C-alpha positions in Angstrom: 5.1 17.9 -15.1 4.8 16.2 -18.1 0.7 16.1 -18.9 -1.1 13.0 -17.0 -2.0 9.6 -18.6 -5.6 8.2 -17.7 -7.6 5.4 -18.3 -4.6 4.3 -20.6 -4.3 0.3 -20.7 -0.2 -0.1 -21.1 0.5 -4.1 -21.7 3.9 -5.7 -22.6 5.2 -2.1 -22.8 8.1 -1.2 -21.1 6.5 2.2 -18.9 9.4 4.5 -17.5 8.3 5.9 -14.1 9.8 9.1 -14.0 10.1 13.2 -13.7 6.9 13.2 -11.8 4.7 11.9 -14.0 1.0 10.9 -13.5 -0.6 7.6 -14.4 -4.7 7.7 -13.4 -7.1 5.1 -13.4 -4.6 2.9 -15.8 -3.9 -0.4 -16.0 -1.0 -1.7 -16.4 -0.8 -5.5 -17.5 2.7 -7.6 -18.0 5.1 -4.7 -18.6 8.5 -3.6 -17.3 8.0 -1.1 -14.9 10.7 1.1 -14.6 12.5 3.4 -11.7 15.0 5.7 -12.0 14.5 8.2 -8.9 14.3 11.3 -11.1 11.1 12.5 -9.3 8.2 10.0 -7.8 5.4 9.6 -10.2 2.1 9.7 -9.5 0.1 6.8 -9.5 -3.8 6.7 -8.5 -6.7 3.8 -9.1 -4.3 2.0 -11.1 -4.5 -1.6 -11.2 -0.6 -3.4 -11.8 -0.2 -6.8 -12.4 1.6 -9.2 -10.5 3.1 -9.8 -13.8 4.9 -6.8 -14.6 8.2 -6.7 -14.0 10.5 -3.4 -11.8 13.5 -2.3 -12.6 15.6 0.6 -11.4 17.9 2.6 -13.5 20.2 5.6 -12.3 19.5 7.0 -9.5 17.4 4.4 -7.9 19.6 2.0 -8.8 22.2 4.0 -6.1 19.3 4.3 -3.8 18.7 0.5 -4.0 22.4 -0.2 -3.3 23.6 2.3 0.2 20.2 1.0 1.5 21.6 -2.5 0.9 24.8 -1.8 2.2 23.4 0.3 5.2 20.9 -2.9 6.2 23.7 -5.7 5.9 26.3 -3.0 8.2 22.7 -2.3 10.3 20.7 -5.4 10.4 17.2 -5.0 12.8 17.8 -1.1 13.5 17.0 -0.4 9.4 13.5 -2.4 10.0 11.2 0.9 10.7 12.2 2.0 7.2 11.5 -1.3 5.5 8.4 -1.4 7.7 7.6 2.4 6.4 8.3 0.2 2.7 5.8 -2.0 3.5 3.7 0.4 4.2 2.7 -0.8 7.8 5.3 1.8 9.0 4.2 4.9 11.3 6.3 8.2 11.3 8.5 9.4 8.7 11.3 9.3 11.0 13.1 8.6 7.3 11.8 10.6 5.4 14.0 14.1 5.1 
């Protein structure tokens, strides 16, 4: 497990979120945040500037492509999953 990053301002950087990296009380300003899907990061009490960009690589791309295909095929049947992603859903029927 990587050493936690704490109370750091990351400005204009490319920040790769993988291997369970933990960010505590950090600021992300004008960053590129890269999601790889290797292991979920831990982000606690951080500020993420709306100017930050999010991109996906590796396994994360495959998951997004699969969810996109399922949404095209299932339409509104996938809404509970999207609600859960948005934080407004209840239950964990999609999490295994």
